[in-house]
C-alpha positions as CSV (number, residue, x, y, z in Angstrom):
1,M,0.2,-0.3,0.5
2,S,1.5,3.1,-1.2
3,S,1.8,6.0,1.3
4,Q,-0.4,9.1,1.6
5,A,1.6,12.0,0.2
6,P,1.7,15.0,2.6
7,Q,-1.1,17.7,1.8
8,Y,-3.2,20.7,3.5
9,T,-6.0,22.5,3.5
10,I,-7.2,25.8,4.8
11,Q,-10.6,26.1,6.5
12,D,-12.2,29.7,7.9
13,D,-14.4,28.2,11.1
14,Q,-15.2,31.9,11.6
15,Q,-14.3,35.5,11.8
16,D,-10.5,36.3,11.6
17,T,-9.6,32.5,12.5
18,A,-8.3,30.0,10.0
19,T,-7.4,26.0,10.9
20,L,-4.9,25.1,8.7
21,V,-5.7,21.0,8.3
22,L,-2.5,18.8,7.6
23,C,-2.6,14.9,6.2
24,G,-1.0,12.0,4.9
25,E,2.4,11.5,5.9
26,W,5.2,14.1,6.6
27,Q,8.5,12.3,5.9
28,Q,11.5,13.0,4.1
29,G,11.5,11.8,0.8
30,Q,7.7,13.0,0.1
31,H,7.0,15.4,-1.7
32,A,5.4,18.2,0.3
33,A,3.9,21.3,-0.4
34,S,6.2,25.0,-0.4
35,F,5.6,26.9,2.5
36,S,4.9,29.9,0.4
37,S,1.7,28.5,-1.3
38,V,0.8,28.7,2.2
39,K,1.9,31.9,3.2
40,S,0.0,33.7,0.1
41,E,-3.2,31.9,1.1
42,L,-3.0,33.1,4.7
43,A,-2.2,36.5,3.7
44,S,-5.0,36.4,1.2
45,R,-7.4,35.6,4.5
46,H,-6.0,37.9,6.6
47,C,-6.9,36.4,9.5
48,T,-5.7,37.2,12.9
49,H,-5.5,33.3,14.5
50,L,-4.5,30.7,13.3
51,C,-4.9,27.0,14.6
52,V,-3.3,23.7,12.6
53,D,-5.2,20.3,13.1
54,G,-3.3,17.6,13.2
55,S,-5.9,14.8,13.5
56,A,-5.4,13.0,10.1
57,L,-1.7,13.1,10.1
58,G,0.3,9.5,9.3
59,E,4.0,9.2,10.2
60,W,6.3,12.1,10.3
61,D,9.6,13.4,11.1
62,S,11.5,16.5,10.9
63,L,9.4,17.1,7.7
64,L,6.9,18.1,9.7
65,M,8.7,20.0,12.1
66,G,10.2,22.1,9.9
67,F,7.0,22.9,8.3
68,L,5.6,23.6,11.5
69,L,8.4,25.9,12.4
70,Q,7.8,28.1,9.4
71,C,4.0,28.4,10.0
72,H,5.0,29.6,13.7
73,D,8.0,32.2,12.6
74,Y,5.1,33.7,9.8
75,C,2.7,34.1,12.7
76,S,5.1,35.7,15.0
77,A,6.4,38.2,12.1
78,Q,3.1,38.7,11.1
79,G,1.1,38.8,14.6
80,I,-1.2,36.2,14.1
81,A,-2.3,34.2,17.1
82,F,-1.1,30.6,16.6
83,D,-2.0,27.5,18.3
84,T,-1.9,23.3,17.2
85,H,-4.4,20.7,18.2
86,N,-4.8,17.0,18.1
87,M,-1.0,16.8,17.2
88,P,0.8,13.5,17.3
89,N,2.4,12.5,20.4
90,G,5.9,14.4,21.0
91,V,4.9,16.9,18.2
92,D,3.9,19.9,20.6
93,Q,7.1,19.0,22.8
94,L,9.6,19.5,19.7
95,L,7.8,23.2,19.0
96,A,7.6,24.0,22.1
97,V,11.7,23.5,22.2
98,A,12.3,25.2,19.1
99,T,10.4,28.1,19.9
100,A,11.6,28.6,23.1
101,V,14.3,31.0,22.7
102,E,13.4,33.8,19.5
103,A,15.8,34.1,16.8
104,H,18.7,36.3,16.7
105,P,16.9,39.0,14.5
106,E,19.0,39.4,11.3
107,E,21.1,43.0,10.9
108,K,19.2,45.2,8.9
109,Q,21.3,46.0,5.8
110,L,21.5,49.5,5.3
111,R,19.9,50.2,1.7
112,S,20.6,54.1,2.0
113,S,23.5,56.1,0.4
114,W,27.4,55.5,1.9
115,L,26.3,59.4,2.9
116,S,24.1,58.5,5.3
117,R,26.7,56.3,7.2
118,L,28.5,59.4,7.8
119,D,25.5,60.4,10.5
120,P,27.6,62.9,12.4
121,G,25.5,61.9,15.6
122,R,26.2,58.0,15.1
123,L,29.8,58.7,14.6
124,A,30.0,60.9,17.4
125,K,28.4,58.2,19.9
126,E,30.5,55.4,18.6
127,L,33.4,57.4,19.3
128,V,32.4,58.6,22.8
129,E,32.1,54.9,23.7
130,H,35.1,53.9,22.2
131,L,37.0,56.7,24.3
132,Q,34.9,55.3,27.3
133,E,35.6,51.9,27.0
134,S,39.5,52.9,26.4
135,L,39.8,54.9,29.3
136,A,38.1,52.1,31.5
137,F,40.9,49.9,30.2
138,T,43.6,52.1,30.6
139,G,42.5,53.3,34.3
140,E,42.2,49.4,35.5
141,V,45.6,48.9,33.9
142,T,46.9,51.5,35.6
143,I,45.4,49.9,38.8
144,A,47.1,47.0,38.0
145,L,50.5,48.3,37.7
146,L,50.5,50.0,40.9
147,R,49.3,46.7,42.8
148,L,52.1,44.9,41.1
149,A,54.6,47.8,42.2
150,R,53.1,47.0,45.6
151,G,53.9,43.3,45.6
152,K,50.1,43.0,45.2
153,A,49.2,41.8,41.9
154,N,48.2,38.6,40.9
155,T,50.6,38.2,38.2
156,R,53.1,35.3,37.5
157,F,56.6,35.8,36.2
158,V,56.7,32.3,34.8
159,D,53.5,33.8,32.5
160,F,55.7,37.0,31.6
161,K,59.1,34.7,30.4
162,N,57.2,32.9,28.1
163,F,55.3,36.2,26.5
164,C,58.9,37.5,26.2
165,Y,60.0,34.3,24.3
166,Q,57.4,34.2,22.1
167,A,57.5,38.0,21.3
168,G,61.4,38.4,21.0
169,P,63.1,35.3,19.5
170,H,60.2,33.6,17.3
171,A,59.8,37.5,16.0
172,F,63.8,37.6,14.7
173,A,63.0,36.0,11.4
174,I,60.4,38.9,10.2
175,I,62.5,41.7,11.5
176,S,65.2,40.2,10.0
177,L,64.1,40.2,6.7
178,T,62.0,43.5,7.0
179,S,64.9,45.6,8.5
180,V,67.5,45.1,6.0
181,L,65.0,45.5,3.0
182,V,64.1,48.9,4.8
183,G,67.9,49.9,5.1
184,M,68.2,49.0,1.2
185,I,65.2,51.1,0.7
186,L,66.2,54.4,2.7
187,A,69.9,53.8,1.1
188,Y,68.6,53.4,-2.5
189,L,66.2,56.2,-2.5
190,G,68.7,58.3,-0.8
191,A,71.3,57.7,-3.2
192,V,69.0,58.6,-5.9
193,Q,69.4,62.1,-4.9
194,L,72.5,62.6,-3.5
195,K,74.3,60.6,-6.7
196,Q,73.3,64.3,-8.5
197,F,75.4,66.2,-6.1
198,G,78.4,63.6,-6.5
199,A,77.3,62.8,-2.0
200,E,76.9,59.2,-2.3
201,V,78.6,58.9,0.8
202,Y,76.0,60.4,2.7
203,V,73.9,57.7,2.4
204,A,75.3,56.1,5.6
205,N,74.2,59.5,7.5
206,L,70.9,58.7,5.8
207,V,70.3,55.4,6.6
208,V,71.7,55.5,10.2
209,I,69.4,58.5,11.1
210,G,66.7,57.4,9.4
211,M,67.0,53.9,10.9
212,L,67.9,54.7,14.4
213,R,65.3,57.7,14.5
214,E,62.1,56.4,12.8
215,M,62.3,53.1,10.3
216,G,63.7,50.9,12.4
217,V,61.2,51.6,15.4
218,L,58.2,52.0,13.3
219,M,59.0,48.8,11.2
220,T,59.5,46.7,14.4
221,A,56.7,48.1,16.0
222,V,54.3,47.5,13.0
223,V,55.5,44.1,12.7
224,M,54.9,43.5,16.2
225,A,51.2,45.0,16.0
226,G,50.2,42.4,13.0
227,R,51.8,39.3,14.8
228,T,52.0,39.9,19.0
229,G,48.8,42.6,18.9
230,A,46.8,40.0,16.8
231,A,47.7,37.1,18.7
232,Y,47.2,39.1,22.1
233,A,43.3,39.7,20.7
234,A,42.8,36.3,19.6
235,Q,44.1,34.5,22.6
236,L,42.1,36.7,25.3
237,G,39.1,36.3,22.8
238,T,39.1,32.9,23.0
239,M,39.6,32.7,26.7
240,Q,36.3,34.8,26.9
241,T,34.7,32.3,24.1
242,N,35.2,29.6,26.6
243,E,34.1,31.7,30.0
244,E,37.7,31.2,31.4
245,I,38.3,35.1,32.6
246,D,34.5,34.5,33.8
247,A,36.2,31.9,35.8
248,I,39.5,33.6,36.8
249,T,37.1,36.6,37.5
250,T,34.4,34.2,39.9
251,M,37.9,32.7,42.0
252,G,38.6,36.3,42.9
253,I,41.5,36.7,40.3
254,S,42.1,39.9,38.4
255,P,42.0,39.2,34.8
256,I,43.9,42.3,33.7
257,E,46.8,41.4,36.7
258,F,46.9,38.0,35.5
259,L,46.4,38.3,31.6
260,V,47.1,41.5,30.3
261,L,49.9,42.5,32.9
262,P,52.4,39.7,31.8
263,R,51.6,40.5,27.9
264,M,52.3,44.1,28.1
265,L,55.4,43.7,30.5
266,A,56.9,41.2,28.0
267,L,56.5,43.3,25.1
268,I,57.8,46.5,27.1
269,V,61.1,45.2,27.5
270,I,61.4,43.0,24.2
271,M,60.5,46.2,21.8
272,P,63.7,48.2,22.3
273,L,65.7,45.2,22.1
274,L,63.8,44.2,18.9
275,T,64.3,48.2,18.1
276,L,67.9,47.9,18.5
277,Y,68.1,44.5,16.3
278,A,66.5,46.0,13.7
279,D,68.4,49.3,13.7
280,L,71.6,47.4,13.5
281,L,70.0,45.1,10.5
282,G,69.2,48.1,8.4
283,I,72.1,49.5,8.5
284,V,73.6,46.7,7.1
285,G,70.8,46.9,4.8
286,G,71.7,50.2,3.5
287,G,76.0,49.2,3.2
288,I,74.5,46.6,0.5
289,V,73.1,49.2,-1.4
290,A,76.1,51.6,-0.5
291,G,78.6,48.9,-1.9
292,G,77.1,48.5,-5.0
293,M,77.5,52.4,-5.5
294,G,81.3,51.9,-5.2
295,I,81.3,52.6,-1.6
296,T,83.5,51.3,0.4
297,P,82.9,49.6,3.9
298,I,85.3,51.6,5.7
299,Q,83.9,54.4,4.0
300,Y,80.2,53.6,5.1
301,I,81.1,52.8,8.6
302,T,83.7,55.9,8.9
303,Q,80.7,58.0,7.1
304,G,78.2,56.6,9.6
305,E,80.0,57.1,12.7
306,T,79.8,60.5,12.4
307,A,76.0,60.1,12.1
308,L,75.6,58.1,15.2
309,S,74.6,59.7,18.4
310,F,73.0,59.3,21.7
311,A,70.0,61.2,20.9
312,H,69.2,59.6,17.8
313,V,69.2,56.2,19.7
314,A,67.4,57.4,22.4
315,V,64.6,58.8,20.6
316,G,64.2,55.6,18.8
317,L,64.3,53.1,22.0
318,L,61.8,56.3,24.1
319,K,59.2,55.5,20.8
320,A,59.7,51.9,21.1
321,L,58.5,52.2,25.1
322,V,55.7,53.6,23.8
323,F,55.1,51.8,20.6
324,A,54.8,48.4,23.2
325,V,52.8,49.9,25.3
326,L,50.0,51.2,22.3
327,I,50.1,48.0,20.8
328,A,50.1,45.6,24.1
329,V,47.0,48.1,24.9
330,A,45.2,47.8,22.0
331,G,45.6,44.1,21.3
332,C,44.8,43.1,25.1
333,R,41.2,45.7,24.8
334,A,40.3,43.8,21.6
335,G,40.3,40.7,23.6
336,I,39.3,41.1,26.7
337,N,36.1,43.0,25.1
338,S,35.7,40.6,22.6
339,G,32.1,38.8,21.6
340,R,32.0,35.1,22.8
341,S,31.6,33.3,19.3
342,S,34.3,32.9,16.6
343,A,33.8,35.3,14.4
344,A,33.9,38.1,17.7
345,V,37.2,36.6,18.1
346,G,38.6,37.0,14.2
347,Q,37.0,40.8,14.6
348,A,38.7,41.3,18.1
349,A,42.2,40.3,16.4
350,T,41.3,42.4,13.3
351,N,40.5,45.5,15.4
352,A,43.2,45.2,17.2
353,V,45.7,45.1,14.3
354,V,44.3,48.4,12.9
355,T,43.5,50.3,16.1
356,A,47.4,49.5,16.8
357,I,48.5,51.0,13.5
358,V,46.6,54.0,13.7
359,Y,47.7,54.5,17.5
360,L,51.6,54.2,16.4
361,I,51.2,56.7,13.3
362,V,49.6,59.4,16.0
363,A,52.1,58.5,18.3
364,D,54.7,58.6,16.0
365,A,53.8,61.6,14.9
366,A,53.2,63.3,18.1
367,I,56.7,62.3,19.2
368,N,58.1,63.8,16.5
369,I,56.3,67.3,16.9
370,I,57.8,67.1,20.3
371,F,61.0,66.2,19.9
372,Q,61.4,69.0,16.9
373,Q,60.2,72.2,19.7
374,L,62.8,70.8,22.0
375,K,65.6,70.3,18.8
376,I,66.3,67.0,20.2
């Protein structure tokens, strides 16, 4: 005996009330009517109450539950009262479980022109919220540092050592490559101009000053923002997703002291060392280009020594300390404030890198202006 195909009929019991009668076997493999046809009929009736009658149903599986869930969601969206009657055992319970929690509302797509996205009110509100969040996090970090100075912080030295190793030796390869290439680029750009005046030997001055004061520390900071800052955000974001940070807080341990401070201190210690390493390799890279211009290594070193001064080194190291704090704050803040999903962790890592680079550029410009006014 062949099974009866799933069917439905809509009956008007009374004014503004409709009954959806289901019959047949609603199982996978059966050709069931699409819900769009049901929706069209319901829309034409303008009913305010829908009752689904299952007294004539045969065998059923998830096909029936999917259809009922579509009916429920449509009625909820249209403000129509929905209930069921004479359903097989288990159907009402499954439907109650499926509809116990409201579906997450989809984000409305912005259909207006791109100019509407530049709403000054919305931008000002987002800026204020971002500043409040940043100031709150900075305040928590400052309090944690004061507790650490008094020896009362829950900061483990073993974590500090591990993060120093992750941020330092593991970054040598990429720092070496970028530093040598940046030094070569500086030397090449300077040589193009200095060659017009027969002063190619002054390429050494350009490379030494450029690497010590600016390019060495800035390129190192950009690399560390993309590498270490994003790693901090991803690590803390994953811990937020797994509720590990909540567990730490429940045990009475400050997440800032236990998770943020070791990462920040490690970066503060490692960044100046990586900066000096990058400066040295950048100068070597400039020497490679200078050698191709006929400048001997002795000439390059001798001329470079005339440009070398403690002030240039100090400026670069001071920038390294400032940049280290900014990268750590951007990465850890994005991770601590991350959402509790895999997508939120990825967004936190992206925000950490973008925010850190913006911080670096603004801080670098501000420090240069200050030093220029101080004639350092």
